[in-house]
Every structure is written in structure tokens, then in C-alpha cells.
C-alpha positions, 0 to 999 in steps of 0.5 A, a space after each residue: 509462516 505468514 509475512 505482514 507488510 506495514 508501514 510507519 507514517 505521520 509528521 516530521 520528527 515524530 520518531 518513524 526511523 526510531 521507532 523502527 530502529 527499536 523494533 529492530 534493536 529490541 527484537 534483536 534483528 540487528 547485525 553486528 557490524 550494522 550496530 557497529 556502523 550506526 555506533 561509529 555513526 552516532 559517534 560521529 555525529 556527537 550523540 550521547 546514544 546510539 542513534 537507531 534512526 540511522 538503520 533506516 536513513 541510509 541516504 547521505 542528505 537523510 543523515 545530515 539533516 536528520 530526516 527521512 526522504 526516500 521510502 526505505 524497506 526492512 525485513 526482520 522476523 520473529 518466531 511468529 511472523 515475518 515483517 516487511 517494514 515501510 519507513 515513510 517519509 514525513 515532509 509534505 513535498 515527500 508525500 507521493 513517496 508515502 503513497 507508493 510505500 503504502 500501496 502494498 501494505 496491509 497496515 498502518 502505524 501512524 505516529 503522533 507526538 505526544 506533544 503536538 498531538 494531530 497535526 496536518 501531517 496526521 490528516 494528510 496520511 490517515 486520508 491515504 491510508 484510507 484511501 488506499 484500503 489499508 485493512 488496519 491502522 495503528 495509532 502510536 502516540 510516540 514520546 510519551 516520556 516527554 508528557 510524563 507518561 500522562 493518562 490524560 495526554 494520550 485519552 485527549 489524543 485518542 479523542 482527537 483522532 477519533 474525530 478523524 476516523 470517524 470523518 474517514 470512515 475508519 473503523 479498525 483503529 488501535 491506540 497504543 502510547 509508547 516511546 520510542 527512544 526508550 522502548 516503552 511499549 515497543 517490545 516490552 510492556 513498559 512499568 511507566 504506563 500501567 493504566 495502559 492494559 493493552 499489548 506492546 506494539 511488537 505483540 500486536 503486529 504478531 497476533 493482527 488477523 490477516 486471514 480476512 485481508 485477502 480478497 478470495 471472491 472475484 478471481 481475477 488472472 492477469 495474463 503476463 505471458 502467453 506460453 506457446 512452444 514451438 517444438 514438435 513435442 509441445 506443438 499442442 501446448 498453450 499455457 498462460 502465465 501470470 499471478 492470480 491477483 484475487 480470488 479461486 481458480 478451480 479446474 472446470 470453472 467457466 472463465 471469461 477473457 476480457 475486454 473480449 468477452 470470450 468465454 471458455 473453461 479451465 483445462 488445467 492449472 499448472 505450477 511447476 510442472 505439476 497440475 493442481 485441482 485449484 489455486 488461489 491469491 496470490 499464487 502464480 500459475 499457468 492456466 490452460 483453457 479447453 478452447 482456442 481463445 485470442 489471448 495476449 498479454 494485458 488480457 485478464 481472464 475472470 470467473 464468469 459468475 464474477 465479472 468486473 466493471 468493463 468501461 472506457 469511462 472511469 471515475 476515479 481518486 487521483 493522487 498527483 505526484 508530478 512536479 508538472 501540473 495536471 490539466 483537464 485535457 491532458 494526455 497520459 498512458 494508464 497502467 492496470 496491471 499488465 494492461 496499458 491503454 491511452 487516456 485522457 483527463 475528462 474532468 476533474 470532479 473535485 479537489 479534497 482538502 487533506 486538513 478539512 476533508 472538504 471537497 472543492 469543485 470547479 478545479 482545473 488543474 492539479 499540482 504535486 500531492 494534490 488528491 482529487 477525484 476525477 474522470 478519464 476516458 480511455 482508449 481501450 475498456 478497462 476490466 477493474 473493481 471499485 478499489 474498496 472491493 478489491 485493492 489489486 484490481 481497482 488500483 492503476 497508475 498514470 504514466 507520462 507519454 514523454 518521460 515514462 515517469 509515473 505521475 499519478 496513483 489511482 484508486 478506481 471507484 466506478 464507470 463514469 456517466 
């Protein structure tokens, strides 16, 4: 049974937490004690019915204010598929949380209030979803019960969002009219919208094709640990442990170790003391090479016939996640997979306006939640793929050197001039 990670995002009060609660409730994925707890909490808030949003809004401040602040994760499964749900905050000041939650998702559900249509956070979250390269996008037009289940309202919002998707070069968009509060088109098809002929949301989530989302072309293996036992029996054992982030490795493949550029061939692939002829993403294995090569944690083993970019000058899209401003000349630690190096912000090429998608040049600093294209100079060469080609090997983060806090999410684009 395969696994789908998806995120719900959108503006404040569009119904993200209620939608997740409805999915869990109607698919019978709530334990009895959980249901009793939210029933008690709903009564204490004088809610007429069970408040399904309480299933995900776990922080006290979230329940008091009726909003989502932190990213919440929920797990459930149906007979067809397992799911990890990420509930992202809707407020602008928590946009960085949305970036964190969406980074590993294969699908995004963008909720839109049928009464309001496309708003600023719709644009912001759609931009981030497209930047992060999320393969599948579902636009769930919620609260259809409050607009009389009108087909015209639904069609007009689809037209609005189509224009937005065109600007973002997003092709794979599915539109579903729903009422999360009443359960229309969430788990079961609604009788209130006979004009809608598509699937209910859960049916779509169960059947969306995921096989083509994994990059099996560019073989990448970041070394996490070098295994070198100091015993007489295993004196000649030298293995490199890690997780294949993309592609396929086979015994006998010619490989290159980056950034050094040294070459060898794969002598063996080991998994739980069993030797394999091949291994592929996302398997965690131990590779053995035919030659004694100087390899340490942070090095990248790749197939020699599909090498990534290796450079100290990198152009990247950046989502700034710190209250302290980023300025040209600021220094940070860049972490790319298991590899770390110091870097300096050489230039801010432009800042992206999340409402109009216009590019503003001449910017010298970035504030919290700003999105920009920047140029970085690193102390050591970084081995990366363009993000649109390989999400895992094209993603990185910036870390503040004094506080050790993650301050920026990077989507590496190309070698800078």
C-alpha cells in the first residue's frame, strides 16, 4: 500500500482544519476517546455540533482563538492508500510554517471560501506550492452550502484560479466543490450538486497517480555515515550508509564521489546484511565501492553518467523565515542534505510580489515571509540539481550561525555567473 503526503492550505477561516476533521470523521478514522474529547471541548465552547477542527487544532492558543498556528500532522488510511495530512496555518505571519510543512508533500489542497473567491493567501500559498514543485494541486472550493450550491459561483472561481495557475505555469489542477462542515463531496458524493460530475475528494486522493512523482533518473546517494569496524573479523569492511534520494543504483555501476570527483564502481549493495543487485529511491542501504576512495559524511555518490551541478556560486529561490532581516553580505550556514558549508549572500536578484507575481529589483534586504531570488557564494562546492528537476537534491536551508535556527528555505536553481 503506497503513501500520499498532502497539505491543506489557504486563507484564514477557509475551513482547512474542519476539512481534515471531516475526512477523518466520515472515513471512520477517529478513535472513540478522540471523539469523546472533541465532543466535550465543543460543549465547553457552546458549539451546537461537534467542532471537527479541534481534531487538528491541538494547541491551547489555537483552540482559544479558533485558528491554526503551528503545522499539524494527522495519519489515517483507507483500504486503498495510507495518508499523512499536513494542516498549514492560514495567517500571513505563519507562511514559513506552510513552507516547512509542504516541502515533502506530493499534493496540495488549496481551500477557497466560495463567498470570497481567490484572495491574497490563495495566491501566496499557490505560489509556494508551485515553487516547491508539488506535483498535484487540488482546488477545493469550500462552503458551497453558503452560496446555495451555485454552479455559477463554482465556475467563476475556477476561471479566477485558472488565470492564477497560468501565471504560475501550473498545469495539473483539479477543482472540487465541497462543504467541509456538512460533508458534501468530501468522502461521499453530494446530492446537492448534481451538476458536478467529478469524484469526491477522498476518492480523488485514493486514486491520484503517484508512480511518476519519484525521480528515478538522477541517481543520488548522500553519505550519512562511513562504516569501518575495527575488528579482526571485519578488518576489510568499508561501507557507506545513507538513503538513496533519487534514481537507481546497480551493482557494477560507475560512480563519482562529489565534490572531489573521484571515481569507482559499486562493488556491492547491502540491505540488512542481504546483498542486492539494485536499489532505488527512497531505500536506505549500504554501498560498497571497488576502490578505496576518501569519502566522508556530506559527500554525494552519483552515477557517473548523470552528474549534478557542482559550484560555489548558486542562484536560488529563497523564502525568508526569520524576524531578523536578511541583508546582502549576511553570512549563514547552508545545509544541503547531509552536507554543510558556510555561505554569504552575494546578491538579491529580485523580490517576488506574492499578489501580482511582479519582480522588484534593487532590493537590499528581506523581511519575514519575503520570497526572492538570491545569489549565494559558498565556502565549499555544493553538488546539486535544479529544484524543478530533482526536488530532494535541489532543496537546502539556511541556518543562523549564532542561534543555530533555520532562517531560510532554498530552492536551488542553477550555477550563478
